[in-house]
C-alpha positions as a printed Julia matrix, in Angstrom:
416×3 Matrix{Float64}:
 -30.88  85.48   -63.54
 -32.14  82.06   -64.67
 -33.04  80.1    -61.53
 -34.58  77.08   -63.24
 -33.9   73.8    -61.51
 -32.79  70.58   -63.18
 -31.18  72.15   -66.22
 -29.04  69.49   -67.89
 -25.6   71.0    -68.24
 -23.72  68.93   -70.86
 -20.52  68.96   -68.8
 -22.27  67.51   -65.75
 -24.0   64.9    -67.88
 -20.56  63.97   -69.22
 -19.14  63.57   -65.71
 -22.07  61.49   -64.52
 -21.98  59.32   -67.63
 -18.23  58.66   -67.3
 -18.7   57.73   -63.65
 -21.52  55.3    -64.41
 -19.63  53.59   -67.21
 -16.37  53.23   -65.27
 -18.05  51.76   -62.18
 -20.09  49.35   -64.31
 -17.09  48.28   -66.4
 -15.07  47.31   -63.34
 -17.98  45.82   -61.37
 -19.92  43.78   -63.94
 -17.15  41.25   -64.72
 -17.03  40.27   -61.06
 -20.56  38.9    -61.38
 -19.3   36.27   -63.81
 -15.63  35.72   -63.02
 -13.31  35.59   -60.07
 -10.55  37.27   -62.1
  -9.61  40.89   -62.03
 -11.94  42.45   -64.63
 -10.66  43.25   -68.11
 -12.55  46.51   -68.29
 -11.17  48.19   -71.42
 -13.67  46.74   -73.89
 -16.56  47.39   -71.5
 -15.46  51.0    -71.09
 -15.73  51.55   -74.86
 -19.05  49.71   -75.13
 -20.36  51.6    -72.12
 -19.38  54.9    -73.7
 -21.24  53.89   -76.86
 -24.32  52.93   -74.85
 -24.43  55.99   -72.6
 -23.28  58.75   -74.94
 -23.93  57.27   -78.37
 -27.71  57.7    -78.01
 -27.51  61.37   -77.03
 -28.06  63.78   -79.93
 -24.87  65.59   -80.91
 -22.61  63.79   -78.43
 -20.65  61.65   -80.92
 -19.83  64.78   -82.93
 -18.78  66.62   -79.78
 -16.23  63.87   -79.05
 -15.12  63.52   -82.67
 -11.36  63.09   -83.04
 -11.72  64.25   -86.64
 -12.89  67.66   -85.44
 -10.8   67.83   -82.24
  -7.54  65.98   -82.86
  -5.55  68.15   -80.44
  -7.62  67.05   -77.42
  -7.21  63.37   -78.33
  -3.51  63.82   -79.05
  -2.8   65.46   -75.69
  -4.95  63.08   -73.61
  -3.57  59.97   -75.3
  -0.02  61.32   -75.1
  -0.26  61.73   -71.32
  -1.7   58.23   -70.88
   1.02  56.64   -73.01
   3.87  58.54   -71.32
   2.82  57.4    -67.87
   2.12  53.85   -69.07
   5.53  53.54   -70.74
   7.28  54.72   -67.6
   5.2   52.28   -65.56
   6.07  49.49   -67.98
   9.75  50.25   -67.57
   9.67  50.03   -63.78
   7.79  46.72   -63.94
  10.89  44.96   -65.25
  12.96  43.83   -62.27
  16.09  42.77   -64.14
  17.47  43.62   -67.57
  20.17  40.92   -67.49
  21.08  38.56   -69.0
  20.83  40.34   -72.33
  19.72  37.07   -73.94
  16.29  37.52   -72.33
  15.68  40.36   -74.8
  16.03  38.05   -77.79
  12.3   37.36   -78.25
  11.47  41.05   -77.85
  14.07  41.94   -80.48
  12.51  39.42   -82.86
   9.06  40.94   -82.35
  10.33  44.48   -82.9
  12.74  43.83   -85.78
  10.71  41.23   -87.68
   7.06  41.07   -86.58
   6.38  44.82   -86.44
   7.78  45.59   -89.93
   5.9   42.58   -91.34
   2.66  43.89   -89.8
   3.29  47.35   -91.23
   4.01  45.92   -94.68
   0.94  43.66   -94.63
  -1.47  46.36   -93.43
  -0.04  48.81   -95.97
  -0.65  46.32   -98.76
  -4.11  45.54   -97.41
  -5.06  49.21   -97.16
  -3.85  49.9   -100.69
  -5.75  46.9   -102.07
  -9.03  48.07  -100.54
  -8.73  51.46  -102.21
  -6.86  53.69   -99.77
  -4.13  55.95  -101.08
  -0.65  54.5   -100.59
   0.2   57.29   -98.14
  -3.01  56.68   -96.19
  -2.32  52.94   -96.12
   1.21  53.51   -94.79
  -0.11  55.86   -92.14
  -2.81  53.39   -91.08
  -0.25  50.6    -90.85
   2.1   52.73   -88.74
  -0.71  53.91   -86.47
  -1.81  50.32   -85.82
   1.75  48.98   -85.46
   2.36  49.46   -81.72
   0.98  47.15   -79.1
  -0.46  49.02   -76.18
   1.31  49.42   -72.83
  -1.83  50.86   -71.24
  -4.28  48.02   -71.9
  -1.97  45.0    -71.72
  -1.55  44.64   -67.96
  -2.92  41.07   -68.01
  -0.06  39.87   -70.21
   2.78  41.82   -68.61
   5.26  40.95   -65.89
   4.24  41.53   -62.3
   4.8   44.75   -60.32
   8.29  45.53   -58.99
   9.67  43.07   -56.41
   6.94  40.5    -57.14
   8.72  38.53   -59.87
   6.58  36.71   -62.42
   9.0   37.51   -65.26
   8.19  34.47   -67.38
   9.65  34.75   -70.92
   6.14  35.15   -72.39
   5.28  38.01   -70.05
   8.71  39.58   -70.42
   8.53  39.54   -74.23
   5.08  41.15   -74.29
   6.04  43.73   -71.65
   9.27  44.81   -73.3
   7.63  44.87   -76.74
   4.84  47.13   -75.48
   7.43  49.39   -73.85
   9.52  49.9    -76.97
   7.32  49.66   -80.02
   5.27  52.77   -79.25
   8.38  54.83   -79.87
   9.68  52.64   -82.68
   6.44  53.05   -84.62
   6.99  56.81   -84.83
   9.41  56.73   -87.81
   6.76  54.92   -89.84
   4.12  57.47   -88.82
   6.46  60.18   -90.1
   6.95  58.15   -93.27
   3.19  58.25   -93.83
   3.11  61.99   -93.06
   5.91  62.68   -95.55
   4.11  60.64   -98.19
   0.87  62.54   -97.59
   2.67  65.9    -97.76
   4.71  64.73  -100.8
   6.9   67.82  -100.68
  10.47  67.78  -101.95
  13.07  65.07  -101.47
  12.65  63.67   -97.98
  14.19  60.17   -98.11
  17.54  60.97   -96.47
  15.94  63.36   -93.98
  13.51  60.63   -92.92
  16.27  58.05   -92.54
  18.86  60.24   -90.83
  16.62  62.35   -88.58
  13.42  60.42   -88.0
  14.78  56.88   -87.99
  18.33  57.12   -86.59
  18.77  60.39   -84.68
  15.43  60.52   -82.88
  15.66  56.91   -81.66
  19.25  57.37   -80.45
  18.41  60.6    -78.61
  15.4   58.94   -76.96
  17.57  56.12   -75.62
  20.39  58.41   -74.46
  18.15  60.89   -72.67
  16.15  58.07   -71.08
  19.29  56.44   -69.66
  20.74  59.76   -68.45
  17.49  60.91   -66.87
  16.92  57.58   -65.12
  20.47  57.63   -63.76
  20.2   61.21   -62.47
  16.72  60.75   -60.97
  17.88  57.55   -59.3
  20.64  59.49   -57.55
  18.21  62.2    -56.51
  15.72  59.68   -55.11
  18.04  57.15   -53.49
  21.49  58.65   -52.91
  21.5   62.39   -52.1
  21.37  63.57   -49.41
  22.4   60.23   -47.94
  20.75  60.79   -44.53
  17.41  62.06   -45.9
  16.69  60.6    -49.35
  13.45  61.37   -51.14
  12.63  57.7    -51.64
  12.15  57.25   -47.89
   9.6   60.01   -47.6
   7.91  60.89   -50.88
   5.07  59.49   -52.94
   5.43  58.8    -56.63
   4.92  62.47   -57.44
   8.64  63.22   -57.76
   9.19  60.37   -60.19
   6.13  61.48   -62.2
   7.67  64.93   -62.4
  10.88  63.25   -63.51
   9.23  61.38   -66.37
   7.43  64.54   -67.53
  10.77  66.37   -67.46
  12.42  63.53   -69.34
   9.74  63.46   -72.01
   9.75  67.23   -72.41
  13.54  67.49   -72.68
  13.68  64.65   -75.17
  11.06  66.26   -77.39
  12.91  69.59   -77.18
  16.05  67.74   -78.3
  14.03  66.3    -81.22
  14.13  62.76   -79.86
  11.33  60.26   -79.37
   9.94  60.99   -75.93
   8.06  57.68   -75.79
  11.35  55.78   -75.99
  12.89  58.08   -73.38
   9.97  57.54   -70.96
  10.29  53.74   -71.12
  14.1   53.7    -70.95
  14.03  56.16   -68.06
  11.69  53.87   -66.09
  13.83  50.84   -66.96
  17.02  52.6    -65.86
  15.51  53.95   -62.64
  14.28  50.46   -61.74
  17.86  49.13   -61.71
  18.98  51.65   -59.06
  18.51  50.41   -55.48
  16.51  47.62   -57.09
  15.36  46.06   -53.8
  14.03  49.32   -52.36
  10.3   49.27   -51.58
   9.9   52.68   -53.2
   9.75  50.98   -56.61
   6.57  49.14   -55.62
   5.06  52.36   -54.25
   6.01  54.21   -57.42
   4.45  51.51   -59.58
   1.18  51.69   -57.67
   1.05  55.47   -58.05
   1.78  55.47   -61.8
  -0.61  52.57   -62.42
  -3.48  54.32   -60.67
  -2.82  57.49   -62.66
  -2.61  55.74   -66.04
  -5.77  53.71   -65.34
  -7.71  56.86   -64.44
  -6.69  58.76   -67.58
  -7.16  55.74   -69.82
 -10.6   54.88   -68.43
 -11.95  58.34   -69.22
 -10.31  58.29   -72.66
 -11.86  54.91   -73.56
 -15.31  56.03   -72.42
 -14.99  59.09   -74.65
 -13.81  56.9    -77.52
 -16.96  54.85   -77.08
 -18.99  58.05   -77.18
 -17.25  59.1    -80.4
 -17.54  55.76   -82.2
 -21.17  56.19   -83.38
 -19.99  59.26   -85.28
 -17.04  57.39   -86.78
 -18.58  54.05   -87.72
 -20.54  55.46   -90.72
 -17.11  55.84   -92.36
 -16.39  52.13   -91.78
 -16.87  50.03   -94.9
 -16.8   46.24   -94.84
 -13.31  46.29   -96.35
 -11.98  48.45   -93.5
 -13.52  46.12   -90.94
 -12.06  43.11   -92.76
  -8.6   44.67   -92.64
  -8.93  45.35   -88.92
 -10.03  41.76   -88.26
  -7.21  40.45   -90.45
  -4.67  42.42   -88.39
  -5.94  40.97   -85.12
  -6.6   37.38   -86.16
  -4.16  36.8    -89.03
  -1.48  39.42   -89.69
  -0.18  39.94   -86.16
  -0.29  36.23   -85.18
   1.38  35.11   -88.43
   4.05  37.84   -88.21
   4.78  36.93   -84.62
   5.06  33.21   -85.35
   7.47  33.93   -88.21
   9.52  36.25   -86.02
   9.8   33.67   -83.25
  10.84  30.76   -85.47
  13.91  29.2    -83.92
  13.41  30.81   -80.51
  13.66  28.75   -77.32
   9.92  29.19   -76.65
   7.51  26.31   -77.01
   4.95  26.46   -79.81
   2.14  27.47   -77.44
   4.3   30.2    -75.88
   5.04  31.58   -79.34
   1.34  31.47   -80.17
   0.43  33.5    -77.07
   3.12  36.13   -77.68
   2.1   36.36   -81.34
  -1.61  36.7    -80.72
  -1.7   39.13   -77.78
  -0.7   42.34   -79.48
  -3.31  44.62   -77.91
  -4.14  47.76   -79.92
  -5.23  50.84   -78.02
  -4.3   54.29   -76.79
  -1.01  54.51   -78.67
  -2.89  54.23   -81.97
  -5.24  57.03   -80.88
  -2.25  59.27   -80.18
  -0.5   58.63   -83.47
  -3.54  59.23   -85.65
  -4.52  62.36   -83.7
  -0.93  63.59   -84.07
  -1.01  63.06   -87.83
  -4.49  64.61   -88.08
  -3.25  67.7    -86.29
  -0.35  68.08   -88.72
  -2.09  67.45   -92.02
  -5.41  67.45   -93.81
  -5.81  63.71   -94.32
  -7.79  62.64   -97.37
  -8.82  59.36   -95.74
  -9.29  60.78   -92.23
 -12.81  59.45   -91.67
 -12.01  55.89   -92.8
  -8.7   56.01   -90.9
 -10.4   56.91   -87.61
 -13.21  54.44   -88.2
 -10.75  51.62   -88.87
  -8.58  52.48   -85.87
 -11.6   52.83   -83.57
 -13.06  49.52   -84.75
  -9.68  47.78   -84.35
  -9.31  49.05   -80.79
 -12.86  47.99   -79.92
 -12.38  44.45   -81.26
  -8.9   44.15   -79.76
  -9.97  45.24   -76.28
 -12.86  42.78   -76.32
 -11.07  39.77   -77.84
  -7.72  40.27   -76.13
  -9.1   41.78   -72.94
 -11.42  38.92   -72.1
  -9.02  36.1    -73.01
  -5.52  37.35   -72.24
  -5.38  36.8    -68.49
  -6.59  33.2    -68.56
  -4.5   32.18   -71.58
  -1.27  33.78   -70.41
  -1.75  32.23   -66.96
  -2.38  28.87   -68.63
   0.71  28.92   -70.83
   3.01  30.12   -68.05
   1.62  27.47   -65.71
   2.15  24.77   -68.34
   5.73  25.96   -68.8
   6.3   25.7    -65.06
   4.86  22.2    -64.95
   7.02  21.11   -67.88
  10.12  22.51   -66.17
   9.32  20.68   -62.94
   8.61  17.45   -64.82
């Protein structure tokens, strides 16, 4: 038996490295700011610093070689985050409050997809690869956008800017899926798939996601708050039962060939409306938030560790496209979508600019990579990884202060 001391087991090095990076990412910002730290960008940079210098580590984390791991880890983070986003929203009425969100989903997101597709094609990607890249980068991230979202249940803070960004993040992860499938069909290029894509992947799957989400939220609400009347689960349990409920909802929706991401958000939204003043909603939010932050933190550290192996695929044109999405395409698309809305110009600017890219994009590209042999897989991952890195830094370090500023200005204008 080998009894040598101080052998460096890679797994233990991984655990220690993740721990160091996560502690540092949440602690360092407090040296310079009194705000809650925006740690997502620091988690990625920390992962690059700690693991990127170790021989073989970037390849070990490579999403190109191990798409299934990245797909499953990102999927779990997004499911929990979407459910948590749904239960953040205290009130869904009046329906007019959804107008800005509808504009962002129906106008801004397709414009972003079209612009990134055109950009990808112009820089030499195949049309199918460009469509896939655009779809993967379409959703804003419910995991990393806490600074721009509405407050936890029962705490209010549902300013139109925060509501629009919260509801958009909750819905567009699922609504981006048809465009991911469009890219997959174009890559596969097998047979006539136009009607199948429209009928099954665009109409049916979205409808099933909504229906199962509403039904599951309604049933779970009764289980938690109504039956048995003298000993309801909400008075005694932690958030574990609701977590089980969202996993059940997601699983059943996927079995029924619906979009589970839509079901997870709609289920949380529906559940939140049942016994809406009950303190259990706040407890449930705290539980789901802690869980999503834990999973996401580890995932971002590993993404940082993988980036040194991906960045060699990144050409200047890919980086330019990523920067254009963050600083030009998304803001311009959002401003066009919000023309004529009741928001002030600065409120529209904030909603348009703060479309954080993150874990949802990781999931979609890993999903596609697990289904197909992608000709542009290296450049796709490099572009997505670079986009997430820039987005988490630029948006992460500015979102909280700017959203607070614009909502405060709106309040002052209303009082004046």
